[in-house]
C-alpha positions as CSV (number, residue, x, y, z in Angstrom):
1,M,-12.8,11.7,7.9
2,R,-10.5,9.0,6.8
3,K,-6.8,9.6,7.7
4,P,-4.6,9.7,4.6
5,V,-2.0,6.9,4.3
6,V,1.1,7.3,2.1
7,A,3.5,4.4,1.6
8,A,6.9,4.3,-0.1
9,N,7.6,1.0,-1.9
10,W,11.3,1.0,-2.6
11,K,11.1,-2.4,-4.4
12,M,14.6,-3.9,-5.1
13,N,16.4,-0.6,-4.5
14,V,18.2,1.3,-1.8
15,T,21.1,-0.3,0.2
16,V,21.4,-0.1,4.0
17,A,23.8,2.9,3.8
18,E,21.5,4.6,1.3
19,A,18.5,4.0,3.5
20,V,20.2,5.7,6.5
21,A,21.0,8.7,4.4
22,Y,17.5,8.8,3.0
23,Y,15.8,8.7,6.4
24,E,18.0,11.4,7.8
25,S,16.9,13.7,4.9
26,F,13.3,12.6,5.0
27,R,12.9,13.0,8.7
28,I,13.7,16.7,8.5
29,E,11.2,17.2,5.7
30,V,8.3,15.7,7.6
31,E,9.1,16.6,11.2
32,N,6.3,19.1,11.5
33,I,3.7,17.0,9.7
34,S,0.9,15.2,11.5
35,G,-2.4,13.8,10.4
36,V,-1.0,11.4,7.7
37,D,0.1,7.8,8.2
38,I,3.6,7.6,6.6
39,I,5.0,4.2,5.7
40,L,8.4,3.1,4.4
41,A,8.7,-0.3,2.7
42,P,12.4,-1.0,2.2
43,A,14.1,-4.2,1.0
44,F,14.4,-6.8,3.8
45,T,18.1,-6.0,4.3
46,A,17.4,-2.4,5.3
47,I,14.6,-3.2,7.8
48,P,16.7,-3.8,10.9
49,K,18.7,-0.5,10.5
50,L,15.6,1.5,9.8
51,S,13.8,-0.1,12.7
52,E,16.7,1.0,14.9
53,L,16.6,4.6,13.5
54,L,12.9,4.9,13.9
55,G,13.0,3.7,17.5
56,G,9.3,3.2,17.9
57,S,8.3,6.4,16.0
58,Q,4.6,7.0,15.7
59,K,5.2,9.3,12.7
60,V,6.8,6.9,10.3
61,R,6.1,3.2,10.3
62,L,7.8,0.2,8.6
63,A,6.3,-2.1,6.1
64,A,7.6,-5.3,4.4
65,Q,7.2,-5.7,0.7
66,N,6.3,-9.4,1.0
67,F,6.2,-12.3,3.4
68,Y,5.1,-16.0,3.5
69,F,1.9,-17.2,5.2
70,E,3.4,-20.1,7.2
71,R,4.9,-19.3,10.6
72,S,8.1,-21.4,10.0
73,G,9.4,-24.3,8.1
74,A,11.3,-25.5,5.0
75,F,10.5,-22.5,2.8
76,T,13.9,-21.4,1.4
77,G,14.2,-17.7,0.7
78,E,11.0,-16.7,2.6
79,I,10.3,-14.7,5.7
80,S,7.5,-15.0,8.3
81,A,5.2,-12.5,9.9
82,M,6.8,-13.1,13.3
83,M,10.3,-12.4,12.0
84,L,8.9,-9.1,10.7
85,R,7.1,-8.3,14.0
86,E,10.4,-8.9,15.9
87,L,11.8,-5.9,13.9
88,Y,8.8,-3.7,14.7
89,V,7.4,-3.9,11.1
90,R,3.7,-2.9,11.3
91,Y,2.5,-3.2,7.7
92,V,3.0,-5.6,4.8
93,I,2.3,-5.2,1.1
94,I,0.3,-8.1,-0.2
95,G,-0.7,-8.9,-3.8
96,H,1.4,-6.2,-5.5
97,S,1.0,-6.5,-9.3
98,E,4.7,-7.4,-9.6
99,R,4.1,-10.3,-7.3
100,R,1.1,-11.4,-9.3
101,Q,2.6,-10.8,-12.8
102,I,6.2,-11.8,-12.3
103,F,6.0,-14.4,-9.5
104,G,2.6,-15.9,-10.3
105,E,0.9,-15.2,-7.0
106,T,-2.8,-16.2,-7.2
107,D,-5.8,-14.8,-5.5
108,E,-5.8,-17.9,-3.3
109,L,-2.2,-17.4,-2.2
110,I,-2.8,-13.7,-1.6
111,N,-5.9,-14.5,0.6
112,K,-3.7,-16.9,2.7
113,K,-1.2,-14.0,3.2
114,V,-3.9,-11.5,4.1
115,K,-5.3,-13.8,6.8
116,A,-1.9,-14.8,8.1
117,A,-0.9,-11.2,8.3
118,L,-4.0,-10.3,10.3
119,A,-3.6,-13.3,12.6
120,S,0.0,-12.0,13.4
121,E,-1.1,-8.4,13.9
122,L,0.4,-7.1,10.7
123,K,-1.7,-4.7,8.8
124,P,-2.0,-5.7,5.1
125,I,-1.7,-3.2,2.3
126,F,-3.8,-5.3,-0.1
127,C,-3.1,-4.5,-3.7
128,I,-5.6,-4.9,-6.6
129,G,-5.6,-3.7,-10.2
130,E,-6.3,-4.5,-13.8
131,T,-4.0,-5.0,-16.8
132,L,-4.2,-2.8,-19.9
133,A,-5.8,-5.7,-21.8
134,E,-8.4,-6.1,-19.1
135,R,-9.2,-2.4,-19.2
136,E,-9.4,-2.2,-23.0
137,A,-11.8,-5.2,-22.9
138,G,-14.0,-3.3,-20.4
139,K,-13.4,-5.9,-17.7
140,E,-11.7,-3.7,-15.1
141,E,-14.6,-3.7,-12.7
142,E,-15.1,-7.5,-13.0
143,V,-11.4,-8.0,-12.3
144,L,-11.3,-5.7,-9.3
145,E,-14.4,-7.3,-7.8
146,R,-12.9,-10.8,-8.2
147,Q,-9.6,-9.8,-6.7
148,I,-11.4,-8.2,-3.7
149,R,-13.8,-11.1,-3.1
150,E,-11.1,-13.8,-3.4
151,G,-8.4,-11.8,-1.6
152,L,-10.6,-10.9,1.4
153,K,-12.5,-14.3,1.6
154,G,-12.9,-15.2,5.3
155,V,-11.7,-11.8,6.6
156,S,-14.1,-10.7,9.4
157,D,-15.8,-7.4,10.0
158,R,-13.4,-6.8,12.9
159,D,-10.2,-7.6,10.9
160,I,-11.1,-5.7,7.8
161,C,-10.6,-2.5,9.8
162,D,-6.8,-3.2,9.7
163,V,-6.7,-3.6,5.9
164,T,-5.7,-0.8,3.6
165,I,-6.7,-1.3,-0.1
166,A,-4.3,-0.2,-2.8
167,Y,-5.7,0.2,-6.2
168,E,-2.9,0.1,-8.7
169,P,-3.7,-0.2,-12.4
170,V,-1.0,-2.5,-13.8
171,W,-0.8,-0.4,-16.9
172,A,0.3,2.7,-14.9
173,I,3.0,1.1,-12.7
174,G,6.5,2.2,-13.6
175,T,5.3,3.4,-17.0
176,G,5.1,7.1,-16.4
177,V,1.5,6.9,-17.4
178,N,-1.0,7.3,-14.5
179,A,-4.8,7.0,-14.5
180,T,-6.5,10.4,-14.8
181,P,-8.1,11.6,-11.6
182,D,-11.6,10.7,-13.0
183,Q,-10.4,7.2,-14.0
184,A,-8.8,6.7,-10.5
185,Q,-11.9,8.0,-8.7
186,S,-14.2,5.8,-10.7
187,A,-12.2,2.7,-9.8
188,H,-12.0,3.7,-6.2
189,R,-15.7,4.3,-6.0
190,H,-16.3,0.8,-7.5
191,V,-13.9,-0.7,-5.0
192,R,-15.8,1.0,-2.1
193,G,-19.1,-0.4,-3.5
194,V,-17.7,-3.9,-3.6
195,L,-16.5,-3.5,0.0
196,A,-20.0,-2.3,1.0
197,S,-21.5,-5.5,-0.5
198,L,-19.1,-7.7,1.5
199,Y,-19.3,-5.8,4.8
200,S,-21.6,-2.8,5.1
201,S,-21.8,0.7,3.6
202,G,-20.8,2.2,6.9
203,M,-17.7,-0.1,7.1
204,A,-16.8,0.6,3.5
205,E,-16.9,4.4,4.2
206,K,-14.3,3.9,7.0
207,L,-11.8,1.8,4.9
208,R,-8.9,3.5,3.3
209,I,-8.2,3.0,-0.4
210,Q,-4.8,4.2,-1.8
211,Y,-4.0,4.9,-5.4
212,G,-0.7,3.5,-6.9
213,G,0.7,4.0,-10.3
214,S,3.2,6.6,-11.4
215,V,2.3,8.9,-8.5
216,K,4.7,11.9,-8.3
217,P,4.7,15.4,-6.7
218,S,3.2,16.9,-9.9
219,N,0.0,14.8,-9.9
220,A,-0.3,13.7,-6.2
221,R,-2.6,16.5,-5.1
222,E,-5.0,16.2,-8.0
223,L,-5.3,12.4,-7.5
224,M,-5.6,12.5,-3.7
225,S,-8.2,15.3,-3.8
226,Q,-10.7,12.8,-5.2
227,P,-13.4,11.9,-2.7
228,D,-12.6,8.1,-2.5
229,I,-8.8,8.3,-2.8
230,D,-7.2,8.2,0.7
231,G,-3.5,8.3,-0.1
232,A,-0.9,6.8,-2.3
233,L,1.3,3.7,-2.7
234,V,4.4,5.3,-4.3
235,G,7.1,3.5,-6.3
236,G,9.8,5.3,-8.2
237,A,9.1,8.8,-6.9
238,S,9.5,7.5,-3.3
239,L,13.2,6.8,-4.0
240,D,13.9,10.5,-3.6
241,P,13.2,11.7,0.0
242,R,12.2,15.2,-1.0
243,N,9.8,13.9,-3.7
244,F,8.2,11.5,-1.3
245,A,7.9,14.2,1.4
246,E,6.1,16.4,-1.2
247,I,3.6,13.6,-1.8
248,V,3.1,13.3,1.9
249,K,2.5,17.1,2.2
250,A,0.0,16.8,-0.7
251,A,-1.9,14.2,1.1
252,L,-2.2,16.5,4.2
253,K,-3.5,19.3,2.0
254,C,-6.0,17.1,0.4
255,R,-7.3,15.9,3.7
256,D,-7.9,19.4,4.8
257,C,-9.7,20.3,1.6
258,K,-12.2,17.4,1.6
């Protein structure tokens, strides 16, 4: 059985003071929960304080929302994997649709980040997803396969075990419109099939694939109860600690019903 993984992507929200208040509330909500990997991805400014509060917690782990693939150098405004590791960051989100769409990140750049993260013992949350135009043109499977093959190029059988895939249809992110459970399951099944062709069917069955795109407490359980959906990458709904805790609890219930 694949362990569910639920990650909160706060994006460019939540100050340091707000992050402290959030964690104090969230900690109480999930103190009796086990069996779900819980990840918080704050803005860079809040990482040091949250790292201090977590104090090596095995229940809640930290992720960064981005990083650069070089170890150091003249890269103004960027941050390296080793800088994140020093703050006990364990995961990093790579290839989020906003990085692709707004900041022009290519499959080639994303692949460099995936490999650099793995080389530095950071676990990538590797994001893929099609736009509305691509879905309406019937190209969603083609797009997902290209993103997977290019983004994971050169990633070994050993290293792929540390990668979480996040399927996030671009048309459902921040729009209030989410994929139906059947649409999400179909995409996840296709992703697992592509992974099986790159590695093996046994390996593909072990890898975790999250759904991201307007996940909220009201739809989380129905989405995560699908056989190939192993958790959620949560944006707007994760900004409320109680809402995010409800999504974590839904993941636990779905794990027990599969």
